[in-house]
C-alpha positions as CSV (number, residue, x, y, z in Angstrom):
1,M,116.1,59.8,108.4
2,R,118.2,60.9,111.6
3,Q,117.0,65.2,112.2
4,K,119.7,67.1,112.7
5,S,119.3,70.8,115.1
6,F,121.6,73.8,114.4
7,S,121.9,77.3,114.7
8,I,122.6,80.8,112.7
9,G,124.3,83.2,114.3
10,P,124.2,86.8,113.9
11,E,126.6,86.4,110.8
12,D,126.1,83.5,109.5
13,S,123.0,84.8,107.0
14,P,123.5,88.0,105.0
15,W,120.3,90.8,105.1
16,E,118.9,90.8,101.2
17,P,117.2,93.8,100.7
18,A,113.9,93.5,98.7
19,D,113.4,94.6,95.3
20,Y,111.4,97.5,95.8
21,N,113.5,99.5,98.1
22,I,114.3,102.8,98.1
23,T,117.1,104.9,98.6
24,W,115.6,108.2,100.2
25,T,116.7,111.7,100.0
26,D,118.6,111.5,103.2
27,G,120.4,108.8,101.4
28,K,119.4,105.8,103.3
29,E,118.0,102.9,101.8
30,Y,114.6,101.7,103.1
31,G,111.9,98.7,102.5
32,R,112.5,95.3,103.3
33,F,115.3,93.5,104.9
34,R,115.5,89.5,105.2
35,R,117.8,86.7,106.8
36,V,116.7,83.6,105.7
37,L,116.9,81.3,108.6
38,R,116.1,78.1,107.0
39,R,114.4,76.6,103.7
40,D,113.9,72.5,103.4
41,D,111.7,70.3,103.1
42,H,109.7,72.0,106.0
43,G,109.1,75.5,104.7
44,L,111.0,78.4,104.7
45,T,111.8,80.5,107.8
46,I,113.0,84.3,107.5
47,I,112.9,87.1,110.1
48,A,112.5,90.3,108.0
49,R,113.0,93.6,109.0
50,F,110.5,96.2,107.4
51,V,111.7,100.1,107.8
52,A,110.4,103.6,106.4
53,P,111.7,107.3,106.1
54,E,109.8,109.4,108.8
55,G,106.5,110.2,108.2
56,K,105.8,107.3,105.6
57,A,104.8,103.6,105.9
58,W,104.9,100.5,103.8
59,K,101.2,99.6,102.8
60,I,102.1,95.8,101.4
61,V,99.4,93.3,100.4
62,G,100.1,89.9,99.7
63,R,98.9,86.3,99.2
64,A,99.4,83.4,101.4
65,P,101.4,80.8,99.4
66,E,99.4,76.5,99.2
67,L,100.4,75.8,102.9
68,G,99.6,79.3,104.3
69,E,102.0,81.7,106.4
70,E,102.7,82.0,110.2
71,V,104.1,85.4,111.2
72,Y,105.3,86.5,115.0
73,L,105.5,90.2,115.4
74,L,109.4,90.7,117.4
75,K,109.6,94.2,117.4
76,G,106.9,97.0,115.9
77,A,103.4,96.7,114.6
78,Y,100.6,96.4,112.2
79,Y,98.5,99.5,111.8
80,D,95.5,100.3,110.4
81,T,94.7,103.1,107.9
82,Q,94.1,106.1,110.1
83,G,97.1,105.1,112.4
84,R,95.9,102.6,114.7
85,I,97.5,99.7,115.9
86,V,95.8,96.4,115.0
87,A,98.8,94.0,115.4
88,P,101.0,94.5,118.4
89,E,104.3,93.5,119.0
90,G,104.3,89.7,120.4
91,S,101.3,89.3,118.3
92,F,101.3,85.4,115.9
93,M,99.1,85.3,113.2
94,F,98.6,82.7,110.7
95,N,97.3,83.8,107.5
96,A,95.3,80.6,105.7
97,P,96.4,79.2,102.4
98,G,95.7,81.8,99.3
99,A,94.4,84.6,101.8
100,L,94.8,88.1,100.9
101,H,96.5,89.8,103.9
102,G,98.4,92.6,104.3
103,G,99.5,96.0,107.1
104,I,101.2,98.9,107.3
105,S,104.2,99.6,108.8
106,T,106.7,102.2,109.6
107,D,109.4,100.0,111.6
108,M,108.5,96.3,112.3
109,T,110.6,92.8,112.3
110,A,108.9,89.9,112.0
111,L,109.4,86.0,112.0
112,I,108.0,84.6,109.4
113,H,107.4,81.0,107.9
114,W,106.1,79.9,104.6
115,C,104.6,76.3,105.3
116,S,104.8,75.3,101.9
117,G,108.8,76.7,101.4
118,K,107.6,79.6,99.0
119,P,107.2,83.0,100.3
120,D,103.6,84.4,99.9
121,D,103.0,86.8,96.4
122,I,103.4,90.5,96.7
123,V,100.0,92.0,95.5
124,S,101.7,95.7,95.9
125,T,103.7,97.6,97.7
126,E,103.1,101.6,98.3
127,L,105.2,103.9,100.5
128,I,102.8,106.4,101.5
129,D,102.4,109.1,103.5
130,F,101.6,108.1,107.6
131,V,101.7,109.1,110.9
132,A,101.0,106.3,113.9
133,L,98.1,107.4,116.4
134,A,99.6,104.8,118.8
135,E,103.5,103.8,119.3
136,P,103.8,100.4,119.6
137,T,104.3,98.7,123.5
138,S,107.8,97.4,123.8
């Protein structure tokens, strides 16, 4: 079987909102937005953008699918509950099969590849009051 290369342009894949997104008092939608880059026998690859209102953050916990997932932080960071950066911009993470994982984010963009082609199971999503102690470096 011959493999083909392909590319996806900025307008070729729409941004899809998550079902847990909210409309805030400022009239804007906050939550997770994703673009599917590739879905085939070799996995599912997306770009996900997480945005929260000022003074808030998303605390999301998931369980990695059967073959695990790879995550690369393109912009922003994951924080711990004290507001300290635990995974800065440019970090690569591999969440092993079945691993419970998560983080807190205020404004983050990540490239995610689910090796099995199935997204992780979302265990919980919560919009929390939050102030970061240190802003991620660009």
